[in-house]
N, CA, C and O atoms as a Tripos MOL2 file, in Angstrom:
@<TRIPOS>MOLECULE
protein
  168   167    42     0     0
PROTEIN
NO_CHARGES

@<TRIPOS>ATOM
      1 N         160.6390  103.1540   75.0370 N.3       1 MET1
      2 CA        159.5500  104.2610   74.8870 C.3       1 MET1
      3 C         160.1980  104.9000   75.8130 C.2       1 MET1
      4 O         161.0060  104.4530   76.6270 O.2       1 MET1
      5 N         159.7050  106.2800   75.6190 N.am      2 THR2
      6 CA        160.0020  107.6690   76.2840 C.3       2 THR2
      7 C         159.0060  108.2130   76.4440 C.2       2 THR2
      8 O         158.6950  108.6510   75.3370 O.2       2 THR2
      9 N         157.7170  108.6750   77.6900 N.am      3 LEU3
     10 CA        156.9710  109.8380   77.8000 C.3       3 LEU3
     11 C         157.5630  110.8850   78.5590 C.2       3 LEU3
     12 O         158.3910  110.9150   79.4700 O.2       3 LEU3
     13 N         156.8850  111.7650   77.9090 N.am      4 ASP4
     14 CA        156.9670  113.3010   78.0590 C.3       4 ASP4
     15 C         156.0940  113.5780   78.9560 C.2       4 ASP4
     16 O         154.9730  113.5360   78.4490 O.2       4 ASP4
     17 N         156.0510  114.0030   80.7160 N.am      5 LEU5
     18 CA        155.0720  114.2810   81.3560 C.3       5 LEU5
     19 C         154.9910  115.8180   81.5660 C.2       5 LEU5
     20 O         155.8360  116.3440   82.2900 O.2       5 LEU5
     21 N         154.0720  116.5340   81.0040 N.am      6 ASN6
     22 CA        153.3780  118.2310   81.7310 C.3       6 ASN6
     23 C         152.4550  118.6080   82.5230 C.2       6 ASN6
     24 O         151.2410  118.7060   82.3450 O.2       6 ASN6
     25 N         153.3670  118.9000   83.7790 N.am      7 HIS7
     26 CA        152.1360  119.5090   84.7500 C.3       7 HIS7
     27 C         152.2190  121.0160   84.8460 C.2       7 HIS7
     28 O         153.1550  121.7560   84.5420 O.2       7 HIS7
     29 N         151.0160  121.3020   85.3440 N.am      8 ASP8
     30 CA        150.3900  122.6010   85.1460 C.3       8 ASP8
     31 C         151.0850  122.9190   86.7610 C.2       8 ASP8
     32 O         151.5520  122.0770   87.5280 O.2       8 ASP8
     33 N         150.9420  124.8540   87.0340 N.am      9 GLY9
     34 CA        151.5750  124.8390   88.5600 C.3       9 GLY9
     35 C         150.9310  124.3000   89.9350 C.2       9 GLY9
     36 O         151.4910  124.2040   91.0280 O.2       9 GLY9
     37 N         149.5580  123.9630   89.5780 N.am     10 GLY10
     38 CA        149.5750  123.0000   90.8630 C.3      10 GLY10
     39 C         149.5210  121.7250   90.8570 C.2      10 GLY10
     40 O         148.5980  121.0300   91.2830 O.2      10 GLY10
     41 N         150.8770  121.2560   90.1950 N.am     11 ASP11
     42 CA        151.4230  120.2460   89.7570 C.3      11 ASP11
     43 C         150.3810  118.9560   89.4190 C.2      11 ASP11
     44 O         150.4210  117.7350   89.5710 O.2      11 ASP11
     45 N         149.8480  119.5060   89.1130 N.am     12 ARG12
     46 CA        149.1700  118.1070   88.0960 C.3      12 ARG12
     47 C         149.4820  117.8170   86.8970 C.2      12 ARG12
     48 O         149.8020  118.5180   85.9370 O.2      12 ARG12
     49 N         149.3180  116.3370   87.0890 N.am     13 LEU13
     50 CA        149.5660  115.9050   85.3710 C.3      13 LEU13
     51 C         148.8960  116.4790   83.8760 C.2      13 LEU13
     52 O         147.9870  115.7070   83.5740 O.2      13 LEU13
     53 N         149.0280  117.4660   82.9490 N.am     14 THR14
     54 CA        148.2810  117.8020   82.2650 C.3      14 THR14
     55 C         148.2650  116.9060   81.1300 C.2      14 THR14
     56 O         147.1280  116.7330   80.6910 O.2      14 THR14
     57 N         149.1450  116.3100   80.5470 N.am     15 SER15
     58 CA        149.7780  115.3730   79.1540 C.3      15 SER15
     59 C         151.1590  114.7060   79.4660 C.2      15 SER15
     60 O         152.2160  114.9080   80.0650 O.2      15 SER15
     61 N         150.5860  113.8990   78.7880 N.am     16 VAL16
     62 CA        151.6650  112.3630   78.3740 C.3      16 VAL16
     63 C         151.8250  112.4510   77.1060 C.2      16 VAL16
     64 O         150.8320  112.1990   76.4240 O.2      16 VAL16
     65 N         153.0790  112.8210   76.4170 N.am     17 GLU17
     66 CA        153.4970  112.6070   75.1110 C.3      17 GLU17
     67 C         154.2550  111.0660   75.0110 C.2      17 GLU17
     68 O         155.0100  110.8200   75.9520 O.2      17 GLU17
     69 N         154.1670  110.3800   74.3250 N.am     18 ASN18
     70 CA        154.8180  109.7280   74.0320 C.3      18 ASN18
     71 C         155.6230  109.6460   72.8600 C.2      18 ASN18
     72 O         155.1340  109.4040   71.7570 O.2      18 ASN18
     73 N         156.7660  109.8270   73.0410 N.am     19 GLU19
     74 CA        157.8840  110.6000   72.0050 C.3      19 GLU19
     75 C         158.5570  109.0810   70.8800 C.2      19 GLU19
     76 O         159.5650  109.1210   70.1760 O.2      19 GLU19
     77 N         157.8160  108.1550   71.0180 N.am     20 THR20
     78 CA        158.3240  107.4500   70.1250 C.3      20 THR20
     79 C         157.7350  107.3480   69.0340 C.2      20 THR20
     80 O         158.2000  107.2230   67.9010 O.2      20 THR20
     81 N         155.9110  107.4430   69.6590 N.am     21 THR21
     82 CA        155.2730  107.2600   68.4440 C.3      21 THR21
     83 C         154.6380  109.1290   68.1360 C.2      21 THR21
     84 O         154.3110  109.5050   67.0110 O.2      21 THR21
     85 N         154.6010  109.8030   69.0470 N.am     22 GLY22
     86 CA        154.2980  111.3190   68.4840 C.3      22 GLY22
     87 C         152.8960  110.9600   69.9820 C.2      22 GLY22
     88 O         152.7740  111.8800   70.7910 O.2      22 GLY22
     89 N         152.3130  110.1360   70.1230 N.am     23 GLU23
     90 CA        150.8110  110.3150   70.1500 C.3      23 GLU23
     91 C         150.7850  110.9510   71.8340 C.2      23 GLU23
     92 O         151.3350  110.5290   72.8510 O.2      23 GLU23
     93 N         150.0330  111.9510   71.6340 N.am     24 PRO24
     94 CA        149.9640  112.9680   73.1770 C.3      24 PRO24
     95 C         148.5890  112.6240   74.1200 C.2      24 PRO24
     96 O         147.6360  112.2040   73.4640 O.2      24 PRO24
     97 N         148.4600  112.7050   75.0240 N.am     25 THR25
     98 CA        147.3500  112.2700   75.8040 C.3      25 THR25
     99 C         147.0260  113.5900   76.9220 C.2      25 THR25
    100 O         147.7040  113.7200   77.9410 O.2      25 THR25
    101 N         146.0150  114.4340   76.6070 N.am     26 GLN26
    102 CA        145.8040  115.2050   77.5800 C.3      26 GLN26
    103 C         144.8930  114.8510   78.8610 C.2      26 GLN26
    104 O         143.9920  114.0180   78.7640 O.2      26 GLN26
    105 N         145.1470  115.4680   79.9650 N.am     27 TYR27
    106 CA        144.1290  115.7600   81.1960 C.3      27 TYR27
    107 C         143.1680  116.2370   81.5000 C.2      27 TYR27
    108 O         143.6820  117.2080   82.0560 O.2      27 TYR27
    109 N         142.1120  116.3970   81.6200 N.am     28 GLY28
    110 CA        141.2850  117.6530   82.0460 C.3      28 GLY28
    111 C         141.2710  117.4810   83.6630 C.2      28 GLY28
    112 O         141.6270  116.3340   83.9350 O.2      28 GLY28
    113 N         140.8770  118.5020   85.2140 N.am     29 TYR29
    114 CA        140.4310  118.5360   85.7860 C.3      29 TYR29
    115 C         139.1370  119.7840   86.0890 C.2      29 TYR29
    116 O         139.1600  120.8970   85.5640 O.2      29 TYR29
    117 N         137.8130  119.1940   87.2520 N.am     30 ASP30
    118 CA        136.7280  120.0600   87.3200 C.3      30 ASP30
    119 C         137.7230  120.7530   88.5920 C.2      30 ASP30
    120 O         138.9370  120.6400   88.7570 O.2      30 ASP30
    121 N         136.6720  121.5230   89.4240 N.am     31 GLY31
    122 CA        136.5790  122.4540   90.1500 C.3      31 GLY31
    123 C         137.6440  122.5650   91.3660 C.2      31 GLY31
    124 O         138.4660  123.3900   91.7660 O.2      31 GLY31
    125 N         137.1760  121.2780   91.7330 N.am     32 GLN32
    126 CA        137.9750  120.4390   93.1130 C.3      32 GLN32
    127 C         139.0270  120.1850   92.8960 C.2      32 GLN32
    128 O         139.7160  120.2480   93.9140 O.2      32 GLN32
    129 N         139.7470  119.8100   91.7160 N.am     33 GLY33
    130 CA        141.1440  119.0620   91.1150 C.3      33 GLY33
    131 C         141.1590  117.9750   90.7760 C.2      33 GLY33
    132 O         142.2110  117.5000   90.3490 O.2      33 GLY33
    133 N         139.7520  117.0540   90.8640 N.am     34 ASN34
    134 CA        139.4630  115.4990   90.4900 C.3      34 ASN34
    135 C         139.6800  115.6280   88.8740 C.2      34 ASN34
    136 O         138.8710  116.3480   88.2900 O.2      34 ASN34
    137 N         140.6220  115.0420   88.1620 N.am     35 ARG35
    138 CA        140.9970  114.4440   87.1300 C.3      35 ARG35
    139 C         139.3790  113.9770   86.5500 C.2      35 ARG35
    140 O         138.6720  113.1840   87.1710 O.2      35 ARG35
    141 N         139.0560  114.5030   85.5140 N.am     36 VAL36
    142 CA        137.8150  114.1510   84.4470 C.3      36 VAL36
    143 C         137.6280  113.6770   82.8890 C.2      36 VAL36
    144 O         136.6630  113.7250   82.1260 O.2      36 VAL36
    145 N         138.7790  113.2660   82.7680 N.am     37 GLY37
    146 CA        138.6970  113.2470   81.5010 C.3      37 GLY37
    147 C         140.0720  112.9250   80.7070 C.2      37 GLY37
    148 O         141.1990  113.0660   81.1830 O.2      37 GLY37
    149 N         139.9150  112.6930   80.0500 N.am     38 THR38
    150 CA        141.4770  112.2680   78.8670 C.3      38 THR38
    151 C         141.2260  112.3100   77.3350 C.2      38 THR38
    152 O         140.3640  111.5890   76.8320 O.2      38 THR38
    153 N         141.9450  113.1160   76.6350 N.am     39 ASP39
    154 CA        141.8510  113.5260   75.4250 C.3      39 ASP39
    155 C         142.4860  112.8830   74.4400 C.2      39 ASP39
    156 O         142.5090  113.8530   73.6830 O.2      39 ASP39
    157 N         143.0680  111.9660   73.7730 N.am     40 ARG40
    158 CA        144.0780  111.3680   72.7290 C.3      40 ARG40
    159 C         144.5260  111.7230   71.5850 C.2      40 ARG40
    160 O         144.6450  110.6390   71.0140 O.2      40 ARG40
    161 N         144.8010  112.3900   70.9820 N.am     41 ARG41
    162 CA        144.5030  112.8460   69.7380 C.3      41 ARG41
    163 C         146.0940  112.3470   68.5850 C.2      41 ARG41
    164 O         147.1940  112.6280   69.0620 O.2      41 ARG41
    165 N         146.0730  111.9670   67.8110 N.am     42 ARG42
    166 CA        147.1070  111.4910   66.9060 C.3      42 ARG42
    167 C         147.1720  112.5570   65.6890 C.2      42 ARG42
    168 O         147.9730  112.3950   64.7680 O.2      42 ARG42
@<TRIPOS>BOND
     1     1     2 1
     2     2     3 1
     3     3     4 2
     4     3     5 am
     5     5     6 1
     6     6     7 1
     7     7     8 2
     8     7     9 am
     9     9    10 1
    10    10    11 1
    11    11    12 2
    12    11    13 am
    13    13    14 1
    14    14    15 1
    15    15    16 2
    16    15    17 am
    17    17    18 1
    18    18    19 1
    19    19    20 2
    20    19    21 am
    21    21    22 1
    22    22    23 1
    23    23    24 2
    24    23    25 am
    25    25    26 1
    26    26    27 1
    27    27    28 2
    28    27    29 am
    29    29    30 1
    30    30    31 1
    31    31    32 2
    32    31    33 am
    33    33    34 1
    34    34    35 1
    35    35    36 2
    36    35    37 am
    37    37    38 1
    38    38    39 1
    39    39    40 2
    40    39    41 am
    41    41    42 1
    42    42    43 1
    43    43    44 2
    44    43    45 am
    45    45    46 1
    46    46    47 1
    47    47    48 2
    48    47    49 am
    49    49    50 1
    50    50    51 1
    51    51    52 2
    52    51    53 am
    53    53    54 1
    54    54    55 1
    55    55    56 2
    56    55    57 am
    57    57    58 1
    58    58    59 1
    59    59    60 2
    60    59    61 am
    61    61    62 1
    62    62    63 1
    63    63    64 2
    64    63    65 am
    65    65    66 1
    66    66    67 1
    67    67    68 2
    68    67    69 am
    69    69    70 1
    70    70    71 1
    71    71    72 2
    72    71    73 am
    73    73    74 1
    74    74    75 1
    75    75    76 2
    76    75    77 am
    77    77    78 1
    78    78    79 1
    79    79    80 2
    80    79    81 am
    81    81    82 1
    82    82    83 1
    83    83    84 2
    84    83    85 am
    85    85    86 1
    86    86    87 1
    87    87    88 2
    88    87    89 am
    89    89    90 1
    90    90    91 1
    91    91    92 2
    92    91    93 am
    93    93    94 1
    94    94    95 1
    95    95    96 2
    96    95    97 am
    97    97    98 1
    98    98    99 1
    99    99   100 2
   100    99   101 am
   101   101   102 1
   102   102   103 1
   103   103   104 2
   104   103   105 am
   105   105   106 1
   106   106   107 1
   107   107   108 2
   108   107   109 am
   109   109   110 1
   110   110   111 1
   111   111   112 2
   112   111   113 am
   113   113   114 1
   114   114   115 1
   115   115   116 2
   116   115   117 am
   117   117   118 1
   118   118   119 1
   119   119   120 2
   120   119   121 am
   121   121   122 1
   122   122   123 1
   123   123   124 2
   124   123   125 am
   125   125   126 1
   126   126   127 1
   127   127   128 2
   128   127   129 am
   129   129   130 1
   130   130   131 1
   131   131   132 2
   132   131   133 am
   133   133   134 1
   134   134   135 1
   135   135   136 2
   136   135   137 am
   137   137   138 1
   138   138   139 1
   139   139   140 2
   140   139   141 am
   141   141   142 1
   142   142   143 1
   143   143   144 2
   144   143   145 am
   145   145   146 1
   146   146   147 1
   147   147   148 2
   148   147   149 am
   149   149   150 1
   150   150   151 1
   151   151   152 2
   152   151   153 am
   153   153   154 1
   154   154   155 1
   155   155   156 2
   156   155   157 am
   157   157   158 1
   158   158   159 1
   159   159   160 2
   160   159   161 am
   161   161   162 1
   162   162   163 1
   163   163   164 2
   164   163   165 am
   165   165   166 1
   166   166   167 1
   167   167   168 2
@<TRIPOS>SUBSTRUCTURE
     1 MET1         2 RESIDUE 1 A MET
     2 THR2         6 RESIDUE 1 A THR
     3 LEU3        10 RESIDUE 1 A LEU
     4 ASP4        14 RESIDUE 1 A ASP
     5 LEU5        18 RESIDUE 1 A LEU
     6 ASN6        22 RESIDUE 1 A ASN
     7 HIS7        26 RESIDUE 1 A HIS
     8 ASP8        30 RESIDUE 1 A ASP
     9 GLY9        34 RESIDUE 1 A GLY
    10 GLY10       38 RESIDUE 1 A GLY
    11 ASP11       42 RESIDUE 1 A ASP
    12 ARG12       46 RESIDUE 1 A ARG
    13 LEU13       50 RESIDUE 1 A LEU
    14 THR14       54 RESIDUE 1 A THR
    15 SER15       58 RESIDUE 1 A SER
    16 VAL16       62 RESIDUE 1 A VAL
    17 GLU17       66 RESIDUE 1 A GLU
    18 ASN18       70 RESIDUE 1 A ASN
    19 GLU19       74 RESIDUE 1 A GLU
    20 THR20       78 RESIDUE 1 A THR
    21 THR21       82 RESIDUE 1 A THR
    22 GLY22       86 RESIDUE 1 A GLY
    23 GLU23       90 RESIDUE 1 A GLU
    24 PRO24       94 RESIDUE 1 A PRO
    25 THR25       98 RESIDUE 1 A THR
    26 GLN26      102 RESIDUE 1 A GLN
    27 TYR27      106 RESIDUE 1 A TYR
    28 GLY28      110 RESIDUE 1 A GLY
    29 TYR29      114 RESIDUE 1 A TYR
    30 ASP30      118 RESIDUE 1 A ASP
    31 GLY31      122 RESIDUE 1 A GLY
    32 GLN32      126 RESIDUE 1 A GLN
    33 GLY33      130 RESIDUE 1 A GLY
    34 ASN34      134 RESIDUE 1 A ASN
    35 ARG35      138 RESIDUE 1 A ARG
    36 VAL36      142 RESIDUE 1 A VAL
    37 GLY37      146 RESIDUE 1 A GLY
    38 THR38      150 RESIDUE 1 A THR
    39 ASP39      154 RESIDUE 1 A ASP
    40 ARG40      158 RESIDUE 1 A ARG
    41 ARG41      162 RESIDUE 1 A ARG
    42 ARG42      166 RESIDUE 1 A ARG
């Protein structure tokens, strides 16, 4: 399995894509920089 990790300018993880299956997972943050949710799409 190979994962592609994407970060924003604040070095926060914004998304992970499983390059084997193509499944992405996106991460959201609140105004204080706390991760508040994930969104998985196929």
